[in-house]
MARRONU-495756 format. One record per residue (C-alpha): residue number from 1; residue in three letters; chain; x, y, z. Coordinates in steps of 0.02 Angstrom, whole numbers. Layout:
BEGIN
<pt NUM Ala A <X Y Z>>
...
! end
This chain:
BEGIN
<pt 1 Met A <4643 4346 5839>>
<pt 2 Ile A <4656 4161 5852>>
<pt 3 Val A <4701 4117 6044>>
<pt 4 Ser A <4760 3932 6066>>
<pt 5 Ser A <4869 3800 6219>>
<pt 6 Pro A <4869 3663 6245>>
<pt 7 Ser A <4739 3630 6356>>
<pt 8 Ala A <4603 3778 6284>>
<pt 9 Pro A <4505 3763 6120>>
<pt 10 Val A <4546 3895 5965>>
<pt 11 Thr A <4437 4044 5962>>
<pt 12 Leu A <4406 4168 5835>>
<pt 13 Thr A <4374 4359 5874>>
<pt 14 Leu A <4330 4450 5698>>
<pt 15 Asp A <4306 4613 5737>>
<pt 16 Ala A <4145 4689 5637>>
<pt 17 Ser A <4191 4860 5631>>
<pt 18 Val A <4352 4873 5508>>
<pt 19 Arg A <4217 4859 5370>>
<pt 20 Pro A <4082 4988 5363>>
<pt 21 Arg A <3906 4952 5281>>
<pt 22 Ser A <3837 5058 5166>>
<pt 23 Ser A <3677 5064 5142>>
<pt 24 Val A <3688 5091 4946>>
<pt 25 Ser A <3714 4921 4864>>
<pt 26 Pro A <3879 4947 4700>>
<pt 27 Leu A <3748 4835 4607>>
<pt 28 Ser A <3610 4989 4627>>
<pt 29 Asp A <3713 5135 4615>>
<pt 30 Pro A <3678 5221 4437>>
<pt 31 Ser A <3834 5332 4453>>
<pt 32 Ala A <3937 5198 4482>>
<pt 33 Arg A <3916 5147 4293>>
<pt 34 Gln A <3951 5323 4232>>
<pt 35 Arg A <4105 5343 4338>>
<pt 36 Leu A <4187 5164 4275>>
<pt 37 Leu A <4125 5221 4059>>
<pt 38 Leu A <4219 5377 4117>>
<pt 39 Lys A <4351 5328 4180>>
<pt 40 Ala A <4382 5216 4039>>
<pt 41 Ala A <4366 5327 3889>>
<pt 42 Thr A <4514 5420 4019>>
<pt 43 Leu A <4597 5289 3987>>
<pt 44 Asn A <4594 5266 3803>>
<pt 45 Glu A <4644 5444 3785>>
<pt 46 Gln A <4793 5435 3884>>
<pt 47 Ala A <4830 5250 3784>>
<pt 48 Arg A <4790 5356 3605>>
<pt 49 Met A <4917 5486 3652>>
<pt 50 Ala A <5074 5350 3756>>
<pt 51 Ala A <5048 5284 3588>>
<pt 52 Leu A <5058 5446 3502>>
<pt 53 Glu A <5215 5460 3601>>
<pt 54 Gly A <5321 5335 3562>>
<pt 55 Glu A <5272 5233 3735>>
<pt 56 Leu A <5182 5080 3686>>
<pt 57 Asp A <5210 4971 3829>>
<pt 58 Val A <5112 5146 3965>>
<pt 59 Ser A <5001 5132 3815>>
<pt 60 Ala A <4959 4938 3816>>
<pt 61 Arg A <4966 4953 4024>>
<pt 62 Ala A <4828 5092 3984>>
<pt 63 Ile A <4729 4983 3854>>
<pt 64 Leu A <4731 4837 3998>>
<pt 65 Glu A <4635 4929 4108>>
<pt 66 Ala A <4493 5049 4017>>
<pt 67 Leu A <4448 4865 3969>>
<pt 68 Asp A <4428 4824 4153>>
<pt 69 Cys A <4339 4981 4188>>
<pt 70 Glu A <4188 4944 4017>>
<pt 71 Arg A <4199 4738 4085>>
<pt 72 Arg A <4159 4796 4260>>
<pt 73 Ala A <4040 4933 4185>>
<pt 74 Gly A <3955 4801 4091>>
<pt 75 Gly A <3935 4708 4255>>
<pt 76 Leu A <3827 4841 4355>>
<pt 77 Gly A <3650 4871 4353>>
<pt 78 Leu A <3510 4776 4332>>
<pt 79 Gln A <3550 4600 4269>>
<pt 80 Val A <3426 4498 4176>>
<pt 81 Leu A <3433 4294 4169>>
<pt 82 Gln A <3318 4236 4017>>
<pt 83 Leu A <3236 4064 4070>>
<pt 84 Ile A <3225 3976 3894>>
<pt 85 Lys A <3076 3847 3920>>
<pt 86 Pro A <3091 3678 3813>>
<pt 87 Arg A <2931 3651 3700>>
<pt 88 Ala A <2852 3497 3747>>
! end
């Protein structure tokens, strides 16, 4: 909440209890990747069934959502950074 008056300075107060902190990072949760990949597979099946029924817009939305799940799953887990050193 921001409280201000002409003669007083602006005060900003944040409520820290709004978002609970978890001890497990989403990056270190091994099941998060599996859940995203399972959701992507489910969405791909839904897209296939919708396409067979002629509902191309529903199929397209499901495909895009499945691709997003696959992209997010690829970003989870350990990240490896390869540094290439030039030869002297």
